[in-house]
VMD Tcl script that draws the C-alpha trace (Angstrom):
set ca {
  {0.06 -0.05 -0.01}
  {3.03 2.38 0.46}
  {3.45 2.40 -3.37}
  {-0.06 3.68 -3.93}
  {-0.40 7.18 -5.15}
  {-1.42 9.59 -2.55}
  {-4.86 10.39 -3.81}
  {-5.54 6.62 -3.38}
  {-4.87 6.62 0.29}
  {-7.12 9.09 2.10}
  {-5.64 10.23 5.39}
  {-6.38 8.19 8.29}
  {-7.95 5.10 6.15}
  {-6.49 1.76 7.02}
  {-4.61 -0.37 4.40}
  {-6.68 -3.30 4.73}
  {-9.86 -1.06 4.12}
  {-8.37 0.20 0.93}
  {-7.33 -3.42 -0.15}
  {-10.92 -4.70 0.49}
  {-12.38 -1.84 -1.42}
  {-10.30 -2.59 -4.60}
  {-11.31 -6.24 -4.43}
  {-15.00 -5.30 -4.30}
  {-14.48 -2.86 -7.04}
  {-12.50 -5.38 -9.21}
  {-15.30 -7.91 -8.60}
  {-18.02 -5.28 -9.76}
  {-15.90 -4.49 -12.90}
  {-15.26 -8.19 -13.84}
  {-19.21 -8.99 -13.27}
  {-19.97 -6.14 -15.75}
  {-17.30 -7.21 -18.16}
  {-18.68 -11.05 -18.12}
  {-22.19 -9.61 -18.65}
  {-21.63 -7.55 -21.60}
  {-19.24 -10.16 -23.10}
  {-21.61 -13.14 -22.57}
  {-24.71 -11.29 -23.74}
  {-23.08 -10.46 -27.16}
  {-21.87 -14.13 -27.34}
  {-25.30 -15.33 -26.67}
  {-26.96 -13.25 -29.41}
  {-24.29 -14.48 -31.78}
  {-24.57 -18.24 -31.04}
  {-28.37 -18.05 -30.80}
  {-28.54 -18.13 -34.61}
  {-26.62 -21.30 -34.94}
  {-28.19 -24.83 -35.31}
  {-26.30 -26.25 -32.26}
  {-28.35 -26.78 -29.24}
  {-25.51 -26.87 -26.85}
  {-23.55 -23.41 -27.39}
  {-26.11 -20.94 -26.77}
  {-27.42 -23.04 -24.03}
  {-23.90 -23.13 -22.40}
  {-23.55 -19.33 -22.65}
  {-26.97 -18.33 -21.57}
  {-26.79 -20.89 -18.41}
  {-23.48 -19.29 -17.43}
  {-24.25 -15.66 -17.07}
  {-26.00 -15.71 -13.73}
  {-24.04 -18.26 -11.89}
  {-20.86 -16.64 -13.16}
  {-22.01 -13.44 -11.55}
  {-22.71 -15.31 -8.17}
  {-19.29 -16.90 -8.49}
  {-17.37 -13.70 -9.17}
  {-19.23 -11.95 -6.03}
  {-18.73 -14.97 -3.76}
  {-15.14 -15.26 -4.43}
  {-14.60 -11.41 -4.14}
  {-16.32 -10.78 -1.09}
  {-14.86 -13.78 0.56}
  {-11.38 -12.52 -0.68}
  {-12.12 -9.12 0.70}
  {-13.14 -10.60 3.90}
  {-9.80 -12.62 4.05}
  {-8.12 -9.32 3.49}
  {-9.82 -7.73 6.48}
  {-9.47 -10.54 8.36}
  {-5.78 -10.27 8.25}
  {-5.84 -7.11 10.01}
  {-4.38 -7.13 13.56}
  {-7.37 -5.10 15.04}
  {-10.15 -7.53 13.62}
  {-8.21 -10.75 13.38}
  {-9.54 -12.27 16.50}
  {-13.21 -12.04 15.14}
  {-14.89 -15.30 15.18}
  {-16.77 -14.66 11.91}
  {-13.75 -14.68 9.53}
  {-13.32 -18.35 10.29}
  {-16.47 -19.22 8.32}
  {-15.01 -17.26 5.04}
  {-13.54 -20.49 3.75}
  {-16.53 -22.78 4.16}
  {-18.73 -19.93 2.83}
  {-16.45 -19.72 -0.23}
  {-16.44 -23.59 -0.86}
  {-20.33 -23.97 -0.55}
  {-20.86 -20.80 -2.76}
  {-18.49 -22.20 -5.55}
  {-20.49 -25.58 -5.16}
  {-23.95 -23.69 -5.36}
  {-22.58 -21.62 -8.33}
  {-21.63 -24.72 -10.30}
  {-24.87 -26.67 -9.27}
  {-26.98 -23.77 -10.54}
  {-25.06 -23.48 -14.01}
  {-25.46 -27.37 -14.70}
  {-29.10 -27.18 -13.84}
  {-29.63 -23.94 -16.21}
  {-27.76 -25.86 -18.87}
  {-30.09 -28.96 -18.46}
  {-33.12 -26.60 -18.80}
  {-31.85 -24.61 -21.73}
  {-30.95 -27.58 -23.81}
  {-34.42 -29.10 -23.11}
  {-36.11 -25.85 -24.21}
  {-33.91 -25.76 -27.38}
  {-34.69 -29.34 -28.31}
  {-38.20 -29.15 -28.01}
  {-38.63 -25.77 -29.81}
  {-36.25 -26.81 -32.54}
  {-38.22 -29.98 -33.12}
  {-41.51 -28.18 -33.33}
  {-39.91 -25.63 -35.59}
  {-38.72 -28.29 -38.12}
  {-41.56 -30.46 -37.54}
  {-39.68 -33.22 -36.35}
  {-41.41 -36.23 -34.39}
  {-40.51 -35.65 -30.62}
  {-42.01 -36.92 -27.52}
  {-41.74 -33.97 -25.17}
  {-42.87 -36.07 -22.12}
  {-39.60 -38.21 -22.48}
  {-37.32 -35.13 -22.90}
  {-39.00 -33.65 -19.64}
  {-38.58 -36.76 -17.74}
  {-34.96 -37.09 -18.99}
  {-34.35 -33.54 -17.78}
  {-36.09 -34.10 -14.56}
  {-33.88 -36.93 -13.67}
  {-30.61 -35.28 -14.65}
  {-31.60 -32.38 -12.47}
  {-32.32 -34.56 -9.67}
  {-29.20 -36.44 -10.04}
  {-27.13 -33.04 -10.07}
  {-28.94 -31.78 -6.82}
  {-28.21 -34.94 -5.05}
  {-24.67 -34.86 -6.11}
  {-24.12 -31.27 -5.33}
  {-25.78 -31.94 -1.88}
  {-23.23 -34.68 -1.02}
  {-20.20 -32.75 -2.20}
  {-21.55 -29.63 0.04}
  {-21.57 -31.62 2.97}
  {-18.12 -33.26 2.30}
  {-16.79 -29.83 1.76}
  {-18.14 -28.49 5.25}
  {-16.47 -31.64 7.00}
  {-19.38 -33.86 7.14}
  {-18.76 -37.76 6.41}
  {-20.66 -38.64 3.36}
  {-20.67 -42.54 4.40}
  {-22.16 -41.54 7.56}
  {-24.69 -39.26 6.23}
  {-25.67 -42.19 3.55}
  {-25.93 -44.66 6.40}
  {-28.10 -42.27 8.40}
  {-30.19 -41.65 5.21}
  {-30.74 -45.47 4.72}
  {-32.19 -45.91 8.34}
  {-34.23 -42.65 8.12}
  {-35.25 -43.66 4.74}
  {-37.40 -46.56 6.06}
  {-39.00 -44.12 8.65}
  {-39.65 -41.62 5.90}
  {-41.02 -44.18 3.56}
  {-43.47 -45.22 6.13}
  {-44.49 -41.53 7.05}
  {-44.71 -40.51 3.44}
  {-46.12 -43.62 1.64}
  {-48.53 -41.84 -0.38}
  {-46.05 -39.08 -1.50}
  {-43.80 -42.11 -2.59}
  {-46.58 -43.99 -4.42}
  {-47.32 -40.75 -6.32}
  {-43.47 -40.37 -7.19}
  {-43.26 -44.04 -8.41}
  {-46.78 -43.60 -10.22}
  {-45.12 -40.67 -12.03}
  {-41.99 -42.35 -12.85}
  {-44.03 -45.28 -14.18}
  {-45.94 -43.05 -16.42}
  {-42.50 -41.63 -17.79}
  {-41.31 -45.24 -18.44}
  {-44.53 -46.73 -19.85}
  {-45.85 -43.65 -21.45}
  {-49.54 -44.57 -21.86}
  {-50.09 -41.05 -22.49}
  {-48.08 -37.61 -23.03}
  {-48.74 -34.01 -22.58}
  {-51.32 -32.80 -25.07}
  {-53.24 -36.32 -25.17}
  {-56.76 -36.54 -24.66}
  {-57.49 -39.25 -21.99}
  {-60.35 -40.60 -20.22}
  {-61.01 -43.58 -17.72}
  {-64.25 -45.49 -17.89}
  {-63.64 -46.42 -14.05}
  {-63.27 -42.64 -12.67}
  {-64.75 -39.39 -13.64}
  {-61.57 -38.33 -15.50}
  {-61.57 -36.89 -18.94}
  {-59.53 -34.11 -20.62}
  {-56.52 -32.85 -22.10}
  {-53.18 -33.57 -20.28}
  {-51.28 -30.27 -19.68}
  {-48.60 -31.27 -17.24}
  {-47.06 -34.61 -15.83}
  {-45.32 -33.92 -12.51}
  {-43.62 -36.08 -10.05}
  {-46.79 -35.93 -7.68}
  {-49.64 -34.78 -9.87}
  {-50.72 -34.75 -13.45}
  {-52.82 -31.71 -14.38}
  {-55.67 -32.39 -16.76}
  {-57.92 -29.64 -18.54}
  {-61.18 -30.87 -18.50}
  {-63.65 -30.06 -21.72}
  {-65.26 -27.29 -19.73}
  {-61.89 -25.92 -19.09}
  {-61.56 -26.68 -15.51}
  {-58.21 -28.11 -14.10}
  {-58.20 -31.41 -12.72}
  {-55.35 -32.72 -10.52}
  {-54.83 -36.35 -10.30}
  {-52.34 -38.20 -8.12}
  {-50.09 -40.17 -10.00}
  {-50.73 -43.53 -8.19}
  {-54.34 -43.38 -9.42}
  {-53.47 -44.29 -12.90}
  {-51.82 -47.46 -11.48}
  {-55.21 -48.88 -10.48}
  {-57.53 -47.50 -13.43}
  {-58.22 -48.57 -16.80}
  {-57.38 -45.56 -19.18}
  {-58.22 -44.86 -22.76}
  {-56.01 -42.68 -24.96}
  {-58.28 -41.41 -27.73}
  {-55.41 -39.20 -29.02}
  {-53.71 -42.47 -30.19}
  {-56.52 -43.78 -32.31}
  {-55.61 -44.80 -35.90}
  {-59.22 -44.11 -37.08}
  {-62.57 -43.10 -35.81}
  {-65.52 -45.30 -36.37}
  {-68.94 -44.39 -37.76}
  {-71.71 -46.58 -36.77}
  {-75.32 -45.69 -37.58}
  {-78.49 -47.59 -37.64}
  {-81.12 -46.22 -40.23}
  {-84.74 -47.37 -41.14}
  {-86.98 -46.95 -44.18}
  {-90.54 -47.54 -44.22}
  {-91.93 -50.94 -44.82}
  {-93.52 -49.80 -47.98}
  {-89.86 -49.44 -49.48}
  {-88.92 -52.85 -48.33}
  {-88.23 -53.90 -51.93}
  {-85.77 -51.17 -52.58}
  {-83.34 -52.31 -49.53}
  {-80.87 -54.04 -51.67}
  {-80.41 -51.15 -54.29}
  {-80.14 -48.66 -51.21}
  {-77.47 -50.53 -49.27}
  {-75.60 -51.45 -52.45}
  {-75.51 -47.60 -53.54}
  {-74.44 -46.50 -49.79}
  {-71.75 -49.11 -49.81}
  {-70.35 -47.81 -53.14}
  {-70.42 -44.20 -51.94}
  {-68.49 -45.18 -48.95}
  {-65.99 -47.00 -50.92}
  {-64.99 -44.03 -53.02}
  {-65.37 -41.31 -50.51}
  {-62.12 -39.63 -49.89}
  {-62.47 -39.36 -46.25}
  {-63.37 -43.03 -45.44}
  {-60.61 -45.61 -44.91}
  {-61.49 -48.27 -47.31}
  {-58.89 -50.53 -45.98}
  {-60.60 -51.06 -42.80}
  {-63.82 -52.74 -42.06}
  {-66.62 -51.28 -44.16}
  {-70.21 -52.99 -43.94}
  {-73.68 -51.83 -45.06}
  {-76.15 -54.49 -44.47}
  {-79.96 -55.02 -43.81}
  {-80.04 -55.47 -40.05}
  {-83.44 -55.76 -38.43}
  {-87.30 -55.55 -38.77}
  {-88.17 -52.61 -36.41}
  {-91.47 -51.92 -34.85}
  {-91.93 -49.29 -37.77}
  {-89.17 -49.58 -40.11}
  {-86.82 -51.87 -41.90}
  {-83.64 -50.94 -40.65}
  {-79.82 -51.38 -42.17}
  {-76.54 -50.22 -40.60}
  {-73.47 -48.50 -41.57}
  {-70.05 -49.31 -40.19}
  {-66.88 -47.60 -41.43}
  {-63.81 -45.84 -40.22}
  {-62.82 -42.39 -41.12}
  {-59.01 -41.45 -41.83}
  {-58.98 -38.55 -39.72}
  {-59.01 -38.81 -35.95}
  {-59.45 -35.24 -35.04}
  {-62.84 -34.82 -33.22}
  {-64.02 -31.83 -35.30}
  {-62.99 -33.13 -38.58}
  {-64.52 -36.42 -37.86}
  {-68.10 -34.87 -37.24}
  {-67.80 -32.87 -40.56}
  {-67.12 -36.16 -42.27}
  {-69.92 -37.97 -40.60}
  {-72.38 -35.27 -41.45}
  {-71.28 -35.39 -45.00}
  {-71.84 -39.01 -45.01}
  {-75.37 -38.93 -43.39}
  {-76.41 -36.23 -45.94}
  {-75.50 -38.47 -48.65}
  {-77.22 -41.39 -47.29}
  {-80.20 -39.48 -47.06}
  {-79.97 -38.27 -50.62}
  {-79.50 -41.85 -51.82}
  {-82.53 -43.00 -50.06}
  {-84.56 -40.37 -51.74}
  {-83.08 -41.07 -55.04}
  {-84.30 -44.46 -54.94}
  {-88.02 -43.25 -54.23}
  {-87.89 -44.36 -50.56}
  {-88.14 -42.55 -47.29}
  {-86.43 -42.59 -44.11}
  {-89.11 -44.03 -41.45}
  {-90.19 -42.34 -38.25}
  {-92.16 -43.97 -35.54}
  {-96.09 -44.77 -36.75}
  {-98.70 -46.63 -35.17}
  {-101.60 -48.31 -37.13}
  {-105.00 -48.90 -35.55}
  {-107.40 -51.38 -37.04}
  {-111.09 -50.47 -36.74}
  {-113.53 -53.44 -37.05}
  {-116.32 -53.07 -39.89}
  {-119.02 -53.31 -37.42}
  {-117.80 -50.11 -35.56}
  {-118.75 -46.71 -36.76}
  {-118.13 -43.20 -35.56}
  {-121.00 -41.44 -33.85}
  {-123.01 -39.22 -36.34}
  {-121.32 -40.69 -39.39}
  {-124.43 -41.01 -42.20}
  {-125.16 -44.18 -43.49}
  {-122.84 -46.44 -41.18}
  {-124.06 -49.56 -39.61}
  {-123.05 -50.98 -36.36}
  {-123.08 -49.51 -32.75}
  {-122.24 -45.83 -32.45}
  {-118.85 -44.93 -30.80}
  {-118.77 -41.52 -29.44}
  {-115.65 -39.31 -30.45}
  {-113.39 -37.71 -28.00}
}
mol new
graphics top color blue
foreach p $ca { graphics top sphere $p radius 0.5 }
foreach p [lrange $ca 0 end-1] q [lrange $ca 1 end] { graphics top cylinder $p $q radius 0.2 }
display resetview
């Protein structure tokens, strides 16, 4: 400090105070410089096709600031601690462990941010380029990597602070039994979520329903404990993951086709036209661009109804989209009605025929014989 210019050593300021001030100032300037440099580098690398480079740079910015300030402040504390008038303070004995834990925290934060940024880049670029990607699998792998990082960081931090990792692990094994009994539902939900990630009965965005429970809607998020489903009336439904291990579940989003199954009746007076009508409808379905001709396709006389002779239509659409399916179904039914009318027939509706004996006449009817029946 004796070599410093006179204007840097104000009258009466201790040398250790000036050194600490310069260390903090250096940390401030270094932090400003790294933010400026990494910000420009991130904007440049964001235009590349590599999913790692911009993720690494973006993930590094905040943890690097933390690392600079932790090292700078603890170094300044070391400088202050070496001064004779404050060297006996007990607080300066914690500077070393704080620095070590700060470095571990900064490194852990950086790795977790890298995993998140890479996950976001992979999903975004797959959606942009139209590639087939299961976001649920990517999310599961990302979560497992982040949990592994956190567990490793916790063990390293404990070892840094002087705790025996083997003792901690042994205690954790004994305590894990007690925790397992106390939190069995929480663990059941955790392993239920793990089973969903491994078996993948559904993914985010799928429409699912359960015939066993009142569960139906679109999957919005699969967590480690809960799965959030948005019902069709737009209410969020939170289902514990262990529920899915004990119920039957349908996933209509993975249907290969959608089925049209309808029964239509014509009048008994048009009975003789049944063969021609069903043949025409079958030909229409086989040539319809929205009907899958390679799937089961049937148009057959089915039953003698109370007031109609019935035939059924059984076929599958190419689309599985709910709204498009109903457009196709409407078009099919309109064409069926046109074919029935084109053959001079009519769609039947419920009718009742009342047979009146010849000896019965309506009261007041002239020239009628037989007992009179009052009209109501």
